[in-house]
NUDOLUM-69140 format. One record per residue (C-alpha): residue number from 1; x, y, z. Coordinates in Angstrom, 2 decimals. Layout:
<recs>
NUM;X;Y;Z
...
</recs>
This chain:
<recs>
1;-27.78;15.18;-21.41
2;-26.61;18.34;-20.33
3;-28.87;21.10;-19.03
4;-28.54;24.43;-20.11
5;-26.16;26.35;-17.63
6;-24.36;23.22;-16.59
7;-20.95;21.81;-17.61
8;-20.60;18.13;-17.69
9;-18.40;16.60;-15.16
10;-14.51;16.40;-16.04
11;-12.69;13.56;-14.86
12;-8.80;13.70;-14.78
13;-7.02;10.55;-14.41
14;-3.69;10.56;-13.02
15;-1.15;7.45;-12.39
16;0.04;6.95;-9.08
17;3.78;6.41;-9.33
18;4.81;5.98;-5.74
19;3.17;4.55;-2.51
20;4.43;3.64;0.59
21;2.30;1.24;3.21
22;2.92;0.52;6.66
23;2.20;-2.87;8.11
24;2.46;-4.30;11.74
25;1.61;-7.75;13.20
26;2.19;-9.93;16.06
27;4.10;-12.61;14.18
28;6.04;-12.91;10.78
29;3.51;-14.93;8.88
30;0.67;-12.68;9.60
31;2.85;-9.55;8.37
32;3.93;-11.45;5.43
33;0.44;-12.25;4.57
34;-0.74;-8.64;4.68
35;2.64;-7.41;2.77
36;1.09;-10.41;0.04
37;-2.24;-9.59;-0.06
38;-1.64;-5.57;-0.52
39;0.84;-6.96;-3.32
40;-1.87;-8.39;-5.09
41;-4.02;-5.19;-4.67
42;-1.58;-3.01;-5.76
43;-0.72;-4.97;-9.27
44;-4.17;-4.10;-10.20
45;-2.93;-0.25;-10.54
46;0.12;-1.51;-12.00
47;2.51;-1.23;-8.84
48;5.26;-3.20;-8.22
49;7.31;-3.56;-4.96
50;10.56;-1.22;-5.02
51;11.86;-1.87;-1.48
52;10.87;-3.18;1.69
53;12.18;-2.55;5.03
54;11.14;-4.31;8.36
55;11.71;-3.90;12.06
56;11.14;-6.14;15.70
57;10.20;-4.60;18.83
58;9.58;-6.22;22.20
59;7.69;-3.94;24.35
60;8.11;-3.59;28.14
61;5.40;-6.87;28.67
62;7.97;-9.01;26.28
63;5.38;-8.92;23.69
64;7.11;-8.98;20.17
65;5.85;-6.61;17.16
66;6.67;-6.70;13.49
67;6.70;-3.85;11.16
68;7.12;-3.45;7.98
69;7.41;-0.54;5.60
70;6.82;-1.50;1.80
71;7.49;1.20;-1.25
72;5.63;0.65;-4.20
73;6.43;2.19;-7.49
74;4.80;2.26;-10.96
75;5.72;-0.80;-13.28
76;7.30;1.02;-16.35
</recs>
């Protein structure tokens, strides 16, 4: 129902074509799980993995931190 003087809501949907996500964890198994979980979520919006880069860092206390950057792109 539209009340006089009001306009209906206009929705514009745009497809996400690129999405970059950052992940970090204290071990590789946890990092892999985080990435795999997000891959499943992004499949729902038709994004697939385009590239992955990862690094390992050891801090001054000897703790290891693993990080990854995942670039998702629209499936065509």
